[in-house]
C-alpha positions as CSV (number, residue, x, y, z in Angstrom):
1,M,0.0,0.0,0.0
2,S,1.3,3.5,-0.9
3,E,0.2,6.5,1.0
4,N,1.0,9.2,-1.5
5,K,0.9,7.4,-4.8
6,Q,-2.3,7.8,-6.9
7,I,-3.8,4.8,-8.5
8,F,-4.6,6.7,-11.7
9,T,-3.3,9.8,-13.3
10,F,-6.0,11.7,-15.3
11,E,-5.6,14.0,-18.2
12,V,-8.2,15.3,-20.7
13,S,-7.1,16.1,-24.2
14,S,-9.2,16.5,-27.4
15,S,-12.4,14.9,-25.9
16,V,-10.3,12.0,-24.6
17,L,-10.0,11.1,-20.9
18,I,-6.5,9.6,-20.6
19,L,-6.2,7.3,-17.6
20,S,-2.7,6.1,-16.7
21,A,-2.5,3.2,-14.2
22,N,0.4,3.8,-11.7
23,G,1.0,0.3,-10.4
24,S,-0.7,-2.9,-9.4
25,F,-3.9,-2.7,-7.5
26,M,-2.3,-5.0,-4.9
27,E,-0.4,-1.9,-3.7
28,F,-3.6,0.0,-2.8
29,R,-6.4,-0.3,-0.3
30,D,-9.9,-1.2,-1.5
31,T,-11.2,2.2,-0.6
32,D,-8.5,3.9,-2.7
33,I,-9.4,1.7,-5.7
34,R,-13.1,2.5,-5.3
35,D,-12.3,6.2,-5.0
36,A,-10.1,6.1,-8.1
37,Y,-12.8,4.3,-10.1
38,N,-15.5,6.8,-8.9
39,E,-13.3,9.7,-10.0
40,A,-12.7,8.2,-13.5
41,Y,-16.4,7.6,-13.9
42,R,-17.2,11.2,-12.7
43,L,-14.7,12.5,-15.3
44,L,-16.3,10.4,-18.0
45,M,-19.7,12.1,-17.2
46,Q,-18.2,15.5,-18.2
47,P,-19.0,16.6,-21.8
48,E,-15.4,17.1,-22.7
49,S,-14.6,13.4,-22.0
50,R,-16.2,11.5,-24.8
51,H,-13.5,8.8,-25.4
52,L,-11.3,6.8,-23.0
53,L,-7.6,6.0,-23.4
54,V,-6.0,3.8,-20.8
55,D,-2.2,3.9,-20.8
56,F,-0.6,0.7,-19.5
57,S,3.0,1.9,-19.8
58,N,3.4,2.1,-16.0
59,L,1.7,-1.2,-15.3
60,Q,3.3,-4.7,-15.3
61,Y,0.3,-6.7,-14.2
62,F,-3.4,-6.3,-13.7
63,G,-6.0,-8.6,-12.3
64,S,-9.8,-9.1,-12.3
65,T,-10.5,-5.9,-10.3
66,F,-8.8,-3.8,-13.0
67,V,-10.5,-5.7,-15.8
68,G,-13.9,-5.0,-14.1
69,I,-13.1,-1.3,-13.9
70,L,-12.1,-1.3,-17.5
71,I,-15.4,-2.9,-18.5
72,R,-17.5,-0.5,-16.5
73,L,-15.7,2.6,-17.8
74,S,-15.8,1.3,-21.4
75,Q,-19.5,0.7,-21.1
76,R,-20.0,4.2,-19.9
77,V,-18.0,5.6,-22.8
78,H,-19.9,3.4,-25.3
79,S,-23.2,4.6,-24.0
80,N,-22.1,8.2,-24.9
81,G,-21.1,7.1,-28.4
82,G,-17.4,7.2,-27.6
83,Q,-14.6,4.6,-28.0
84,S,-12.2,3.0,-25.5
85,V,-8.6,2.5,-26.5
86,L,-5.8,0.8,-24.6
87,C,-2.2,1.5,-25.3
88,S,1.2,0.1,-24.3
89,L,-0.1,-3.3,-23.4
90,S,2.6,-6.0,-22.9
91,D,2.2,-9.1,-25.0
92,T,1.0,-11.0,-21.9
93,M,-1.6,-8.4,-21.0
94,E,-2.9,-8.3,-24.6
95,Q,-3.1,-12.1,-24.7
96,M,-5.0,-12.1,-21.5
97,L,-7.6,-9.6,-22.8
98,K,-7.9,-11.6,-26.0
99,S,-8.5,-14.9,-24.1
100,L,-11.2,-13.1,-22.1
101,M,-12.7,-12.0,-25.4
102,L,-12.5,-8.4,-24.3
103,L,-10.1,-7.0,-26.9
104,E,-11.6,-5.8,-30.2
105,N,-14.7,-8.1,-29.8
106,P,-17.5,-6.7,-32.1
107,K,-20.1,-8.9,-30.3
108,A,-19.6,-7.2,-26.9
109,D,-21.6,-4.2,-25.8
110,F,-18.2,-2.4,-25.5
111,S,-15.0,-2.6,-27.4
112,F,-11.4,-2.2,-26.5
113,R,-9.0,-1.4,-29.3
114,S,-5.3,-1.9,-28.6
115,M,-2.7,0.6,-29.9
116,P,1.1,0.4,-29.5
117,D,1.5,3.8,-27.8
118,R,-0.3,6.9,-26.6
119,A,0.5,8.9,-29.8
120,A,-1.0,6.2,-32.0
121,A,-4.1,5.9,-29.7
122,M,-4.6,9.7,-29.7
123,E,-4.3,9.9,-33.5
124,Y,-6.8,7.0,-33.9
125,L,-9.3,8.7,-31.5
126,T,-9.0,12.2,-33.0
127,T,-9.2,10.8,-36.5
128,S,-12.3,8.7,-35.8
129,E,-13.8,11.8,-34.1
130,A,-13.5,13.8,-37.3
131,H,-15.5,11.2,-39.3
């Protein structure tokens, strides 16, 4: 558990809420995780946050709690006509999401798209916003 470390770092840019995970959830208390999720959801309720970009570059591992949060946030984004993009996934994380049928699954009521890095993800989201 870390007293000063935030679970997520938030940034809003070009109608995209950028959420960066800052470590494994095992480092944090349940109340901190719940508060971080609530803040992310609150930010997605703002009109300037239509899309969601989750940056995994500072994360080595994630478990079911994080997957659940990703699903709920993505469903919120989708209900507003937005898209959810994940970037900087390790091969292991990408394979895990594919095995759970959560990555680029057109049959789901939400969709994660994987991009190699934040720049590619932002370009994808801002380009798709223009069309």
